[in-house]
matplotlib code that plots the C-alpha trace (Angstrom):
import matplotlib.pyplot as plt

x = [0.0, 1.3, 0.0, 1.0, -0.2, -0.8, -1.5, -3.0, -3.5, -5.3, -5.4, -8.2, -9.6, -7.8, -9.2, -7.3, -8.6, -6.9, -7.4, -5.6, -5.8, -4.3, -3.1, -2.9, -2.6, -3.5, -2.9, -3.8, -3.7, -5.1, -4.2, -5.8, -4.9, -8.2, -6.6, -3.5, -5.1, -6.9, -6.2, -7.8, -6.2, -7.5, -5.8, -6.9, -5.5, -6.6, -5.5, -6.6, -6.3, -6.9, -8.5, -6.3, -5.6, -7.8, -10.7, -10.4, -10.0, -13.4, -12.2, -14.4, -12.7, -14.0, -12.0, -15.3, -18.0, -20.8, -19.1, -17.8, -16.0, -15.6, -13.6, -15.0, -13.0, -15.2, -14.3, -13.3, -10.5, -11.7, -10.7, -10.4, -10.9, -9.7, -10.4, -8.9, -9.2, -8.3, -9.1, -7.0, -7.7, -5.5, -5.5, -2.2, -3.7, -6.2, -4.7, -7.8, -7.2, -9.7, -8.7, -11.2, -10.5, -12.8, -12.6, -14.3, -13.5, -15.3, -14.6, -15.8, -16.5, -15.9, -15.5, -17.9, -19.1, -22.4, -23.8, -26.5, -27.6, -28.6, -31.3, -28.8, -28.1, -24.6, -23.4, -21.7, -19.6, -18.4, -16.8, -18.7, -18.4, -20.8, -21.7, -19.6, -19.2, -18.0, -17.9, -17.5, -15.9, -15.3, -14.0, -13.3, -10.9, -10.9, -8.4, -10.0, -8.0, -6.5, -8.5, -11.7, -10.7, -10.0, -13.4, -15.3, -13.4, -13.0, -15.1, -11.9, -12.3, -9.6, -6.1, -6.6, -9.9, -8.4, -5.0, -1.7, -0.7, -4.1, -4.2, -0.9, -2.2, -5.5, -3.5, -1.4, -4.4, -6.4, -3.3, -3.3, -7.0, -8.4, -11.8, -12.6, -16.2, -15.5, -15.0, -18.1, -16.3, -17.2, -16.1, -19.2, -17.9, -17.5, -21.0, -22.5, -20.6, -21.9, -25.5, -24.7, -23.4, -26.5, -24.5, -26.4, -29.9, -30.5, -31.3, -34.8, -35.9, -37.3, -40.7, -39.2, -39.7, -37.1, -36.4, -39.0, -41.7, -40.9, -41.2, -44.4, -45.9, -44.9, -46.8, -49.9, -49.8, -49.7, -46.3, -44.8, -46.2, -46.0, -43.2, -41.2, -41.8, -40.3, -37.4, -36.7, -36.9, -33.5, -31.9, -28.7, -28.2, -31.7, -30.9, -27.6, -29.5, -32.1, -29.3, -27.8, -31.1, -32.4, -29.5, -26.4, -27.6, -29.1, -26.3, -23.5, -24.9, -25.6, -22.2, -20.6, -22.3, -22.1, -25.3, -24.9, -21.5, -22.0, -20.2, -20.3, -16.8, -13.5, -12.4, -9.3, -11.5, -13.2, -10.0, -9.8, -7.6, -4.7, -6.0, -3.8, -5.1, -8.8, -8.7, -11.0, -9.2, -10.4, -8.1, -9.4, -13.0, -12.3, -10.5, -13.3, -16.0, -14.1, -13.8, -17.5, -18.3, -16.0, -18.3, -21.7, -21.1, -24.8, -25.1, -25.4, -27.2, -30.7, -33.1, -33.9, -34.7, -31.8, -32.8, -29.7, -30.6, -34.4, -34.9, -32.9, -33.7, -37.3, -38.8, -35.9, -34.7, -31.1, -29.2, -27.0, -24.6, -24.9, -22.2, -23.1, -22.0, -19.8, -20.1, -17.6, -18.9, -16.6, -16.3, -14.6, -17.2, -18.0, -21.0, -22.0, -25.4, -27.2, -29.0, -30.7, -31.0, -31.7, -31.4, -34.8, -37.4, -35.0, -34.6, -31.6, -29.4, -26.6, -27.5, -25.9, -23.7, -22.3, -19.2, -17.2, -14.1, -12.3, -13.9, -12.9, -14.4, -13.4, -14.4, -15.0, -17.4, -19.3, -19.4, -20.7, -23.4, -24.5, -24.5, -26.9, -29.1, -28.9, -30.1, -33.0, -34.2, -33.8, -35.9, -38.6, -38.5, -38.8, -41.5, -43.5, -46.5, -45.9, -42.4, -43.5, -46.0, -44.7, -46.9, -44.4, -40.9, -38.3, -35.5, -37.6, -40.8, -39.0, -36.8, -39.9, -41.8, -38.8, -38.5, -42.2, -42.9, -39.5, -41.1, -43.2, -40.4, -39.6, -36.2, -34.9, -33.7, -34.7, -31.2, -31.5, -34.9, -33.5, -30.7, -33.1, -35.2, -32.0, -30.9, -34.3, -34.2, -30.8, -32.1, -35.0, -37.5, -36.3, -36.5, -34.3, -31.6, -31.8, -31.3, -28.3, -26.6, -27.2, -25.9, -22.7, -22.2, -22.9, -20.3, -17.6, -17.7, -19.7, -18.1, -14.7, -15.9, -16.9, -20.6, -22.4, -26.0, -28.8, -30.2, -33.2, -31.2, -28.4, -30.9, -32.4, -29.0, -27.8, -30.9, -30.8, -27.1, -25.3, -21.6, -19.6, -18.4, -14.9, -16.4, -19.1, -16.3, -14.5, -17.7, -18.5, -16.3, -18.6, -21.8, -23.8, -23.9, -24.5, -28.2, -27.9, -25.1, -27.1, -30.1, -27.9, -26.3, -29.8, -30.8, -27.6, -27.9, -31.5, -30.4, -27.4, -29.6, -32.1, -29.2, -27.8, -31.2, -31.4, -27.8, -28.5, -31.7, -29.9, -27.0, -29.4, -30.9, -27.5, -27.9, -24.9, -25.2, -25.2, -22.4, -25.2, -25.9, -22.3, -22.6, -25.8, -24.0, -21.7, -24.7, -26.3, -23.3, -20.9, -18.1, -16.2, -15.7, -19.4]
y = [0.0, 3.4, 6.7, 10.1, 13.5, 16.1, 19.8, 21.9, 25.6, 27.6, 31.3, 32.8, 36.3, 37.0, 33.9, 30.9, 27.4, 24.7, 21.0, 18.1, 14.6, 11.3, 9.0, 5.3, 2.2, -1.0, -4.4, -8.0, -11.5, -14.9, -18.3, -21.7, -25.1, -26.9, -30.2, -31.4, -30.3, -27.2, -23.8, -20.5, -17.0, -13.6, -10.2, -6.9, -3.4, -0.1, 3.4, 6.9, 9.9, 13.5, 15.9, 17.9, 21.6, 22.7, 20.6, 22.3, 26.0, 27.7, 30.0, 30.1, 29.1, 31.5, 30.2, 29.1, 31.7, 29.2, 26.4, 27.5, 25.2, 25.8, 24.1, 22.7, 23.4, 21.0, 17.9, 14.8, 12.5, 9.3, 5.8, 2.8, -0.8, -3.6, -7.2, -10.0, -13.7, -16.8, -20.5, -23.2, -26.9, -29.3, -33.1, -34.5, -37.9, -36.9, -33.5, -31.5, -28.0, -25.2, -21.6, -19.1, -15.4, -12.9, -9.4, -6.1, -2.4, 0.0, 3.7, 5.5, 9.3, 9.0, 12.4, 13.2, 16.4, 18.1, 20.2, 22.8, 25.7, 29.2, 31.3, 32.4, 28.7, 29.0, 25.6, 25.2, 22.3, 21.6, 18.5, 16.7, 13.5, 10.7, 7.8, 5.4, 3.4, -0.1, -3.1, -6.8, -9.2, -13.0, -15.5, -19.2, -21.1, -24.9, -27.0, -30.0, -33.2, -34.4, -37.7, -35.8, -33.4, -36.3, -37.8, -34.5, -33.7, -37.2, -39.7, -41.3, -43.5, -46.2, -46.6, -50.3, -49.5, -46.6, -48.1, -46.7, -44.7, -43.2, -42.3, -40.5, -38.5, -37.7, -36.5, -34.2, -32.8, -32.2, -30.5, -28.0, -27.6, -24.0, -22.5, -21.3, -20.5, -16.8, -17.8, -20.1, -23.5, -25.5, -28.8, -30.3, -29.4, -25.7, -25.9, -27.0, -24.3, -21.6, -22.8, -22.7, -19.2, -18.1, -17.4, -20.0, -21.5, -25.2, -27.0, -27.9, -31.4, -34.1, -32.4, -29.1, -27.6, -25.2, -25.1, -22.4, -24.3, -27.5, -26.2, -24.3, -27.4, -29.3, -26.6, -26.9, -30.7, -30.3, -31.9, -28.8, -25.9, -22.2, -21.9, -24.7, -23.1, -19.8, -21.6, -23.5, -20.5, -19.2, -22.3, -22.8, -26.4, -27.4, -26.0, -28.0, -31.2, -30.5, -30.4, -33.6, -35.4, -34.2, -33.3, -35.2, -38.9, -38.5, -36.4, -38.4, -41.6, -39.9, -38.3, -41.6, -42.9, -46.7, -47.2, -51.0, -50.7, -47.4, -47.1, -43.8, -44.3, -43.8, -47.2, -48.2, -50.3, -47.1, -45.4, -46.2, -43.3, -41.4, -39.3, -36.3, -36.1, -36.6, -34.1, -31.2, -28.0, -24.4, -23.4, -26.2, -25.3, -21.6, -22.5, -24.7, -22.2, -19.5, -21.8, -22.4, -18.7, -17.9, -19.9, -19.5, -16.1, -15.6, -19.0, -17.6, -14.3, -13.6, -10.9, -8.5, -5.0, -2.8, -2.6, -0.6, 2.1, 1.7, 5.5, 6.0, 2.8, 2.3, -0.7, -1.0, -4.6, -5.6, -8.9, -9.8, -12.7, -15.2, -17.9, -21.2, -22.5, -25.6, -28.2, -31.0, -34.2, -36.5, -39.4, -40.7, -40.6, -40.3, -38.0, -34.4, -33.1, -29.9, -29.8, -26.4, -23.8, -21.1, -20.7, -21.4, -19.2, -16.3, -16.2, -13.8, -16.2, -18.7, -22.3, -25.3, -27.8, -30.8, -33.0, -35.6, -34.1, -36.9, -36.9, -39.8, -38.6, -35.5, -32.6, -30.1, -32.6, -33.1, -29.3, -28.6, -31.2, -29.6, -26.1, -27.5, -28.9, -25.5, -23.6, -26.0, -25.9, -22.2, -21.5, -23.8, -22.0, -18.6, -19.6, -21.6, -23.6, -22.1, -23.6, -25.7, -23.3, -22.3, -19.2, -17.8, -17.8, -19.4, -21.9, -24.8, -24.1, -23.9, -26.9, -28.9, -28.0, -29.0, -32.4, -33.1, -32.3, -33.1, -35.6, -32.8, -30.2, -29.3, -27.8, -31.3, -33.8, -37.4, -38.2, -35.5, -36.8, -40.3, -38.9, -37.1, -40.3, -42.3, -39.6, -39.5, -43.2, -43.0, -40.2, -42.5, -40.0, -37.3, -33.8, -32.4, -35.0, -34.3, -30.6, -31.2, -33.4, -30.8, -28.1, -30.0, -30.3, -26.6, -25.6, -28.2, -28.5, -25.8, -23.2, -24.4, -24.1, -27.7, -27.9, -31.0, -29.9, -29.9, -26.6, -26.3, -27.2, -24.8, -22.0, -22.5, -22.6, -19.6, -17.6, -18.6, -19.5, -17.0, -17.0, -13.9, -11.6, -13.1, -16.6, -15.0, -13.3, -16.6, -18.4, -15.7, -17.6, -20.6, -20.2, -22.4, -19.5, -16.6, -16.2, -16.7, -14.1, -11.6, -11.9, -11.6, -8.4, -6.8, -7.9, -6.6, -3.3, -2.9, -3.7, -1.3, 1.5, 1.1, 1.5, 4.5, 6.2, 5.4, 6.7, 10.0, 10.4, 10.0, 12.3, 15.0, 14.9, 15.2, 11.7, 9.5, 6.4, 3.2, 0.7, -1.9, -0.2, -0.8, -4.4, -4.7, -3.7, -6.7, -9.0, -7.8, -7.8, -10.3, -7.7, -5.8, -3.0, -2.4]
z = [0.0, -0.9, 0.7, -0.6, 0.8, -1.9, -1.3, -4.2, -4.1, -6.8, -6.7, -8.8, -8.8, -5.6, -3.8, -2.5, -2.9, -0.9, -0.9, 0.5, -1.0, -0.2, -3.0, -2.3, -4.3, -2.4, -4.0, -2.9, -4.4, -3.5, -4.8, -4.2, -5.6, -5.8, -6.9, -8.7, -12.0, -11.1, -9.5, -9.1, -8.7, -7.7, -8.0, -6.7, -7.7, -6.4, -7.2, -6.4, -8.7, -8.0, -10.4, -12.7, -12.1, -15.0, -13.6, -10.2, -11.3, -11.5, -14.3, -17.5, -20.7, -23.3, -26.2, -27.8, -26.9, -27.5, -25.6, -22.2, -19.8, -16.0, -13.3, -10.0, -6.9, -4.9, -6.9, -4.9, -6.0, -7.8, -6.9, -9.2, -8.2, -10.5, -9.8, -12.0, -11.7, -13.6, -13.4, -14.9, -15.4, -17.2, -17.5, -18.7, -19.3, -22.0, -22.9, -21.9, -20.7, -19.8, -19.0, -17.6, -17.2, -15.5, -14.1, -13.3, -12.9, -10.7, -10.3, -7.1, -7.5, -11.2, -12.8, -15.6, -17.3, -16.5, -19.4, -19.7, -22.0, -21.2, -22.9, -25.6, -26.5, -25.0, -23.8, -20.4, -19.1, -15.6, -14.2, -11.4, -9.3, -10.0, -7.8, -9.8, -13.0, -13.7, -16.1, -16.0, -18.5, -18.7, -21.3, -21.4, -23.6, -23.9, -25.7, -27.4, -27.1, -30.4, -30.5, -30.0, -32.8, -35.1, -34.3, -34.9, -38.2, -39.7, -37.7, -36.3, -33.1, -33.2, -34.6, -35.5, -37.3, -39.2, -39.9, -38.5, -41.6, -41.9, -38.2, -38.5, -41.5, -39.7, -36.7, -38.8, -40.6, -37.4, -35.8, -38.6, -38.9, -38.6, -38.7, -42.3, -41.7, -42.5, -46.2, -46.2, -45.8, -42.6, -41.2, -39.6, -36.2, -37.2, -38.7, -35.4, -33.6, -36.1, -35.3, -31.5, -31.8, -33.8, -36.9, -38.9, -38.6, -38.5, -41.8, -42.9, -42.1, -44.4, -44.2, -45.4, -41.9, -40.5, -36.8, -36.1, -38.0, -36.2, -32.6, -33.4, -34.9, -31.7, -29.8, -32.0, -31.6, -27.8, -27.4, -25.7, -23.6, -24.3, -21.8, -23.4, -26.9, -25.7, -24.1, -27.3, -29.6, -28.3, -27.0, -29.0, -27.8, -28.9, -32.4, -32.5, -31.5, -34.2, -36.8, -35.5, -35.6, -38.9, -41.2, -40.0, -40.3, -43.8, -45.3, -43.7, -45.4, -48.7, -49.1, -48.2, -51.3, -50.8, -48.7, -48.3, -46.7, -44.9, -41.5, -39.6, -38.3, -40.2, -41.5, -43.5, -45.8, -47.0, -48.1, -51.8, -52.6, -51.1, -48.2, -49.1, -52.7, -51.7, -48.8, -49.5, -48.8, -48.6, -51.5, -53.7, -53.0, -53.8, -57.0, -58.3, -57.3, -59.2, -62.3, -62.4, -61.9, -64.8, -67.1, -65.4, -63.8, -62.8, -61.1, -57.5, -58.1, -56.9, -58.0, -55.1, -54.1, -53.0, -49.3, -48.4, -50.8, -50.9, -50.6, -53.8, -55.8, -54.8, -56.5, -59.0, -58.9, -58.8, -58.6, -55.6, -55.3, -52.4, -52.6, -51.1, -47.7, -48.1, -45.3, -45.1, -43.5, -41.4, -43.8, -46.9, -49.7, -53.3, -53.5, -52.9, -51.8, -52.6, -49.3, -49.4, -52.1, -49.4, -45.7, -44.1, -45.9, -46.7, -50.5, -50.2, -48.3, -49.2, -50.3, -48.6, -50.4, -48.6, -49.5, -47.7, -46.2, -48.1, -51.6, -53.8, -57.0, -59.1, -57.0, -59.9, -61.6, -58.3, -57.6, -61.1, -60.7, -57.4, -59.0, -61.7, -59.0, -57.2, -60.3, -60.8, -57.1, -56.7, -59.8, -58.5, -55.1, -56.8, -59.2, -56.6, -58.0, -61.5, -61.9, -64.9, -66.3, -69.7, -69.8, -67.2, -68.7, -66.5, -66.7, -65.2, -67.2, -70.6, -69.9, -68.6, -71.8, -74.0, -72.4, -72.2, -75.9, -77.5, -79.9, -81.5, -81.6, -85.2, -84.2, -83.2, -85.8, -85.6, -84.2, -81.6, -80.5, -80.1, -77.9, -75.7, -75.4, -74.4, -72.0, -70.3, -69.8, -68.2, -66.0, -65.0, -66.4, -64.0, -65.7, -63.0, -63.6, -67.4, -66.8, -64.4, -67.0, -69.7, -67.4, -66.7, -70.5, -70.8, -68.2, -68.8, -72.6, -74.3, -72.1, -73.4, -77.0, -77.6, -78.7, -77.4, -76.8, -79.3, -80.6, -78.1, -75.0, -76.0, -76.4, -73.0, -71.4, -73.2, -72.0, -68.4, -67.8, -70.0, -70.6, -69.7, -72.4, -72.9, -73.6, -75.9, -77.9, -78.4, -79.4, -82.0, -84.4, -84.3, -86.5, -84.1, -81.7, -84.1, -83.5, -79.8, -79.5, -81.6, -79.3, -76.3, -77.6, -78.0, -74.5, -73.0, -74.8, -73.5, -70.0, -70.0, -71.6, -68.7, -66.2, -68.1, -67.8, -64.1, -63.5, -65.3, -63.3, -60.0, -61.1, -62.3, -58.8, -57.2, -55.7, -55.3, -57.6, -55.4, -56.0, -56.6, -60.0, -61.0, -60.0, -61.9, -65.1, -64.7, -64.1, -67.3, -69.6, -68.0, -68.4, -65.7, -68.3, -69.0]

ax = plt.figure().add_subplot(projection="3d")
ax.plot(x, y, z, "-o")
ax.set_aspect("equal")
plt.show()
C-alpha cells in the first residue's frame, strides 16, 4: 500500500482554494490449488487519482464563446478498483485444458461532465463527481483433445480400425485444422458451432420444416407448452440437436455414397484413394467455385430490391450474389449433396452444399453437378407452383416444356430426339436430372468451345445460364452460336440502356449512384468493363 499526501493551491480572482488529498494504491492477491489439475487465482489493484488543475479551477474558458468550460474546486479524487481472476484446469492424461478469465472495474466518485444551455443557447460544461461506473468481462478457452478433434473432423475413433498410416495422416491434418467459416467453408464441427453461436440457422428437415416451423408445430400438436416453446426459440443447444437429428444422419450416409457398406466411423477399408489427394481444402473449393463462376457467372445471383438504398432505388430490382456454404462431412465418400437452395425461408441467403471431407471422385465434376441442382431448385423455389407453367418464362418451365414435348419439336432432328429419349431413360425420367446433365455439358464442354448440346437445350442454357463476355467473344467464331449471340447483344444493350437512364436520373438529382448499380451492369453484360 502506498500513501502520498498532496496539497493543491489555486489562486483565482484573488481567492485561494486549498485541498488536501491522499493518493494510495492497495494491492492484494489470493491463490488456491483446488486439486493437482486445477487452481484459481484472484488479483486486486486499487489506485486513487486527484482531479487535474484545469478541472479544479473555476475560471471560465471562453476560447469558444458558445461552448464554455468551467472548473469545479469541490471535486473529490476518484478511486479505481480492478479485480482480476483466472481459473486453470489441465488433465495431462487426456490432454484436456480449460482456462477461464474474468474481471471487473469500478470507479468511485468518477468524474464526468455536467452540461446545460442558457437562454442564448450557449453551452456550459463543468466536471462533477458521480456515484460510480463499472464493467465486467469474462471469457473461457478450452483445448479439445486431439483424439476428439479427429473424431469431430474425420469420424476417427480407433487406430486399429483406421490403420496406423491413416491415423498419422489424420493426426497431422487435425493438428493444422483451422476455422474457415468466415469464407463459407465449414467442417461439420465448425458448422454446429456456427449454429450454436447463432451465426447460422439449422437446416430444414425431411418435411421441409425449419427449426421455427418444427417447434411451433410441436406446440400446436400439444407436445410442448408455451413456456417450453419460448425456451426452445432461443436455445442454442436445442438447435444443434435439431441439426444432429435431422441433417447429419441422412447427409453423412448420402455423401458416403455406398449405402450397403456405410459405416459412420473412419475405417481403413473405405480409403480407396490417397487421403492427401482426396482431402477437400479451402483453397481447392475456392478454386473450383471460381472456375464455375468464370463460365456461369450468374449462377449464384438472386433478384432482389436494394434494401440498403431503398430510398434511392425504390422498386428498382437488382441482382445480388450469395455464394453457397460448403459443409464437409466427417467421412470418406464419393457424392455431394445440394441440401438447401436457401437458408430457411429467406430467399436472399446462401445455399448449402455438402461434401465428404475426403472426396474420392473428381471434386469439380461433383461441384458442377450440385450447381446445376442448385439452379433448378432455386428457380422452383422462386416460381412456386408455376415452376413448370410455360406461360411464365423461367428456366424450369422452358426446360420442362422442352423435355415433355420433345417428340413434337420441329427444331430437333430425328437423331437429336433419339438422344433425348435415351438420356431421359438413363435419368430415370427425371426432368431435373436431365437438366443437371445438360448443365454439366454446358459448363464443362460448351463453355470451353466444344458444342455438345442440341439446338433447343443450348438456347435454354444460353438464355438462363449465360456466358460472360470473354467466352461469348470466343464463341462468336462458331456459327452455331451466331443467332444466340445476336439476341444476347440486343438484350444486354437494352439492360445497359435502362441502367444509363437510371444513372442520369440520379445524377441530375445530385444523388450518389449506389455501388449496386455498377454491380448490376456486370450482371447484365458479363463484363467488368461495362
